[in-house]
C-alpha positions in Angstrom: 20.8 13.1 -8.7 18.3 11.5 -6.3 19.5 8.1 -7.3 23.1 9.0 -6.4 22.0 10.4 -3.0 20.1 7.2 -2.3 23.1 5.0 -3.2 25.3 7.1 -0.9 22.7 6.7 1.9 22.6 2.9 1.4 26.4 2.7 1.4 26.7 4.8 4.5 24.0 2.8 6.3 25.8 -0.5 5.4 29.1 0.8 6.6 27.5 2.0 9.9 25.9 -1.4 10.4 29.1 -3.2 9.7 31.0 -1.0 12.2 28.4 -1.7 14.8 28.7 -5.5 14.4 32.4 -5.8 13.6 33.3 -6.9 17.2 30.6 -9.6 17.3 32.7 -12.3 15.6 33.4 -15.3 17.8 36.1 -17.9 17.2 34.6 -21.2 16.2 37.9 -23.1 15.8 41.5 -22.9 14.6 43.9 -25.2 12.7 47.6 -24.9 11.8 48.2 -26.3 8.3 51.2 -26.8 6.0 51.2 -26.9 2.2 53.6 -28.0 -0.5 52.0 -27.0 -3.8 49.3 -29.7 -3.7 45.8 -29.3 -2.5 45.2 -30.7 1.0 42.2 -30.9 3.4 41.7 -30.5 7.1 38.7 -30.5 9.5 38.2 -27.9 12.2 36.0 -29.0 15.2 33.8 -26.0 15.8 32.5 -24.8 19.2 30.3 -21.9 20.2 26.8 -20.7 19.7 24.6 -20.9 16.6 25.8 -18.4 13.9 24.2 -16.9 10.8 27.4 -16.3 8.9 31.0 -17.4 8.8 34.3 -15.9 7.8 37.9 -17.1 7.8 41.0 -15.4 9.0 44.5 -16.6 7.9 47.9 -16.2 9.5 51.3 -17.3 8.3 51.8 -17.8 4.5 49.3 -16.8 1.8 46.9 -19.6 0.9 43.8 -20.2 -1.1 40.8 -22.0 0.4 39.4 -24.0 -2.5 36.4 -25.6 -0.9 34.7 -25.3 2.5 31.9 -27.5 3.9 30.1 -26.5 7.0 28.7 -29.5 8.9 25.9 -28.5 11.3 24.7 -30.2 14.5 21.4 -31.1 12.9 23.2 -33.4 10.4 22.9 -31.0 7.4 25.8 -29.4 5.6 26.5 -26.4 3.4 29.2 -26.1 0.7 31.0 -22.8 0.0 32.7 -22.6 -3.4 34.8 -20.0 -5.0 36.5 -18.5 -2.0 38.9 -15.8 -2.7 42.7 -15.7 -1.9 43.0 -14.4 1.6 46.1 -12.5 2.5 47.7 -13.4 5.8 46.4 -11.3 8.7 43.1 -10.5 6.9 39.6 -11.8 7.2 37.7 -13.2 4.2 34.3 -11.9 3.2 31.4 -13.3 5.2 29.3 -16.2 4.0 25.6 -16.5 5.1 24.3 -19.7 6.6 21.4 -21.0 4.4 18.2 -21.2 6.4 19.2 -18.9 9.2 21.3 -19.4 12.4 22.7 -22.9 13.0 25.3 -24.5 15.3 28.3 -25.7 13.4 29.8 -29.1 14.5 32.8 -29.1 12.1 34.2 -27.4 9.1 36.0 -29.3 6.3 38.5 -27.1 4.4 40.4 -27.9 1.2 43.3 -25.5 0.6 46.5 -24.9 -1.3 49.2 -22.3 -1.5 48.1 -19.1 -3.3 51.5 -19.0 -5.0 52.4 -21.5 -7.7 54.4 -24.3 -6.2 54.5 -22.5 -2.9 55.3 -24.2 0.3 54.7 -22.9 3.8 52.6 -23.0 7.0 49.7 -21.0 8.2 46.7 -21.0 10.5 43.1 -21.0 9.5 40.7 -19.5 12.1 37.0 -20.0 11.5 34.8 -17.1 12.8 31.1 -17.0 13.3 28.5 -14.2 13.9 
């Protein structure tokens, strides 16, 4: 019984913390992309302050981000693998920046249609917090 109450407390605290910071996301960059069933890659030039986590918002047709590399101002980089399919109009889960807050110079994204043989266009917006 105590364990269940503790779990509910932790979940409630996490939701409250998420609600308090939900508006803190800043746009780092945006790119319009097209796809035709084959994997493609683009680079987004990032701008803004140092961030401790990133997320991606998609518009247009449904796509799958297959690989993301964050390139930082200090010359280091971080790869993000196994991103989920993101429905248009929604935001991905957030991904923590290893080693704390850093300023992102650019973001390299590989993507494809989330539908077999799908064609379309969409926008990828990189967000930071």
